[in-house]
N, C-alpha and C positions, 0 to 999 in steps of 0.2 A: 504493500500500500504506500502511495506517495505521501510525503510530508511537506509542510509549507516551505521547507528549505530547498527542496528539489523540484517543486512544481514549475519553476521557470524553464525546465528542460522540455524539448519537443516531445510529443507523444510518439511520433514516427522515428524509426531508426534511420541512420544515414543511408543504409541500403535501400530502405523503402522510399526515402526521398529521391534517391537516384532512379529507382523504378518509376516513380511519379514523373520525373523529368523526361525519362525515356519514352513513356507512354504519351505524354503531351507532344513530343517531337514526332512520334509515329502518327498521331492523329493529324497533325499539320501536313505531314508528308502524304497521307492518304487522300486528303482533300485537294492538295496541290496537284497530285497526279490526275485527279478527276476534274480539274479546272473550276473548283468551287472557291469563291472569294472569301477570305477571312475579313470579318468586320468587327467593329468595336463600338458598342452603344452604351449610354450612361447607365450606371447602377442606381443613381439617385434620380427618381422620376416624379412627375407631377400628379399622377393618378394611381391609386391603389387598385388591386384587382377586386372584382365583385364576387368571385367564386366563394360560395359559402364555406368551403372546406379549406380555404387558404387565407392566411392572415398576414397582411403586410405590416412591416415595421415602420413606424412613423418617425420622421426626423424634423426638428424645428431648430432654426438658427437663432441664438439669443440676440436680441436687439435688431433683428433683420425683418424680412417679410413675414407677416403673421401667418401666411398660408403654409400648411404642412407640406412636406415632401415625403416620399416613401422610398425605401430600399426595394428594388425590383425583385419580384419572385420568379421572374423569367424575362429574358430579352425579347419575348415573342412579339409584343406590341410594337416595339421599336423596329424589329427586323421586318415586320410586315409593312411598316411605313417605307422602309428601304425598298422592299419588293415592289410596292405600288409606284415608287419613284423610278423604277427601271433598273435596279441593281443586278438582276439576274440571280443565279444560284449563289447562296451565301451560307456561311457557317460562322459560329462564334464559340469561343471557350471563355467562360466567365464565371464569377462567383454570383450566387443568388441567395436570397434570404427568405426563410419560411417560418414565421411565427417564432415559437420558442421550442423547437423540436430537438430532443436529445434522446439518444439510445444507441443500441448496437449498430443500426444502419442509419441513424439520423443525427444531424447536427444543424443548428439553426442557420449556419452559413455553410454552403457547400458549392462544389463546382459542377457545371454541366457543359456538355457540348450540344449545341442546338443548331440544326441546319434545315434549309428549305430548298426544294427542287421544283423549278418551274415546269409546268406541263406534266408532272408525274401524278399517277394514281397512288393510293396508299400501299397497294400491293408491291409496286416497284420500290417504294421507299423501305418497306420491310426487308426486301432482298438486300438493299444497300446497308441497312443497319446490321443485318446478319454478316455481310462481307466485312464490315468494320470490326465487328465483334470477333470474328475468327482471325482477322489480321492482328488484333491486339492480344488475344488470349492464346492463340496457336494451340499448343497441346492441351491446354486446359479445357477446350471445347472439342469434344470428340464425336458425340452422337449426332445424327442428322437433325436438322431443324424441323420442328413441328409447328403446324398452324391450326389453331382451334378457334371456332367462333365462341363468343361469350356464352351463347346459349348452350353450345356443346360442352363447354367447361363445367357448367352447372349440372347439366343432365348426367354427364358421365361421372362426375365426382360426388354429387349430392343427391342425384335422382330428383331434382326439382327444376322447374323451368322459369327463368327470370323474366321471360316475355309474356307468359300466359298464366302462371300460377297467381293466386290471390295474395294480397298482403298477409292475410291470416295464415295461409299455407307457408309462406316464406318465414313468418314469425315462428311457426311451429317447428320448422326445420332448424332455425337458429336456436330455439329452445332445446331441441335434441342435441345440438352441438355444444350445449353448456352455457349459453348466454343467459344472464339474469333477466327475469320477467320485468323488473322495474326498468331496466335499460331498454328492453324491447318495446315496452309501452310508449316510450318517448321517441321511437324510431319511425320515420316515414319510410316509404318503400325503398328509395335509393339508399338510405342509411342501412336498412336491412341487407340490401344487396352488397353494400360495401363491407359490412361485418362478415358476411359469408365468404366473399372473395378474399378479404384480407386475412381471415383466420383459418378458413377451411380449405380454400382452393389454391390460392397463391403459393403457400408454403409447400404444396405438393407438385408444383409445376417446374419443369426444367431441371429435374434432379440429375439427368445425364446429358442434357443438351438443351439448346435454346428452344423456348416455346413462345410463339406469338399468339396472344389472345386478341381477337378483332371483332368488330361490329358490336360495340357496346350499346346498351339501350339508349334510345333517343333522348331520354331525360338526362343522360350523362354525356351529351354531345359536346358541351363546353364550347370550343371554337371550331368544331368539326362540322362538315356537311352531313346531312342525312343521306342514307343510301337511297338513290332514286328507285331502286327495285324493291325496297322494303322500308317504308318510312318509320317502322318501329325501331330501327337501329341506325347508329351513326357510323360514319367511315373513320373510326378511331381504333387504334391498337395499342397494346402494351406488350412489353417484352419481359419474360421471366427466365432466369437462369439460377439453378440451385435454390429454388424457392424464393428468390429475391427479385423484386420488381426493379428493372433497370431503365426502361424507356417508356415514353408516352408519346404517341404520334397521331396526327390528323391528316386527312385530306381536307384542306382548309376551307372554311366558310368565307365566301367573298361578298355575301349579301349584307350590306350595312344595316338595312331595316331589320332583318332577322336578327343580326347580332345585337342591335339595340334592344329588341324585344327580350332576348335572353338576358342581357344585363339588367333590364328592368325586373325580370322575374327573380334574378338573384337578389336584387335590392329588396324586393317584397319579402323574400324568404329570410334575409338577414334581419329585417325589421321585426318579423314575427318571432325570431329567435333572440331578440334583444342584442344583436351583434352590431358593431359599427356599420353604417351604410355609406360607403364611399361613393363619390361621384363617378360617373362613367368616364372612360378615357376618350374624350372627344377627338383627340388627334388620331387615334386608331380608327374611329368611326368615319372621320373625314377621309382617311387613306382608303378605307374600304369603298366609300362612296366614289372616290376618284378612280378606283379600279384596281383591285388586287388581281394579279394574273393567276390563272388556275395553278395550284401548287399543292405540294404535300410537305409537311414539316414534322420534326421530331426533336425531343429533348432526351438526352441520354445522361444518366448520372455517372459522372466521371469517378468520384470517390468510391462508389459501390463497385464499379467495374474494376478499379484497381484493387479493391479488397479481394475480389474473386480471382484476379490474376496473380496476386502475390501470396494468397493463402492467409491473409489477415482475418481475424475473427471479429474485430470491432473497427468502426470507422476512424476512431482516434489513432489507430495504428498506421494509417496512411495519410494523416494530416500532420503538418508541423505543429499546429496548435488548434484545439477545438475552441468553440465559443466560450466554454467555461474557463479556459486559461488564456484567452486572447489578450 
């Protein structure tokens, strides 16, 4: 156990810090070879996200402008503004901030690699994510990649259907999995699905090779397009390896009016839950109105990826300093 006299030391060993630097270099080489432009957008932004499950850290300058600023939870909004302005294919390596998350796989500040491909469907982007994963992990990823719909993941693992089963049936399945009744009574449908995915399905995925879960329920579309062939689901995917969620990707929504409606729905839900209700990012909405080119984008957790590649058991083993010791 560490003592106050040695807590100044980094959590990651020198060898892990060298592995970190090498993996960052490999990522840049991967995208350079594919002609994807590296960009750099601000970490301090004017608008918080409205997503009810993500909480933005607020920053205020003493003696300055009274308006709050926020540490970004993703470079997505800024990168979409670049895409609308004609940037072409882009990627970014950056630190992002999510509430006050701490744990084996969580730190409130962490690094992601996020990229966007013009004219791509999300199936093509899943293939590129897989190619990057295999390039970075090499021998650590051996089994063939699997692709499961969100519906298939629930049916095969829990024998329940996230698209057709009633809320009561999903709650009963969560009760069987050991969740407390008092918790379940406070959960809406998407919260029930998140509990089952996070605790019962996700940890079983990708134990021997990558697994992409795709076509999430439309209610969890976030900034993704709905599937034109089935409006019940969104063109969204997540990547799992060894039971760890590594990436979240979308075939991007370009409809400004629809995105505004989704933000407004988020705001109503936040108000109902007594959560802060941030203003919508009008810069993003203006960029969508100006014309976001058809594209697909994804965010990949760099620190978690390095954990899997290096054999680390905790995220603090691959970071110089976690938020607790920053």
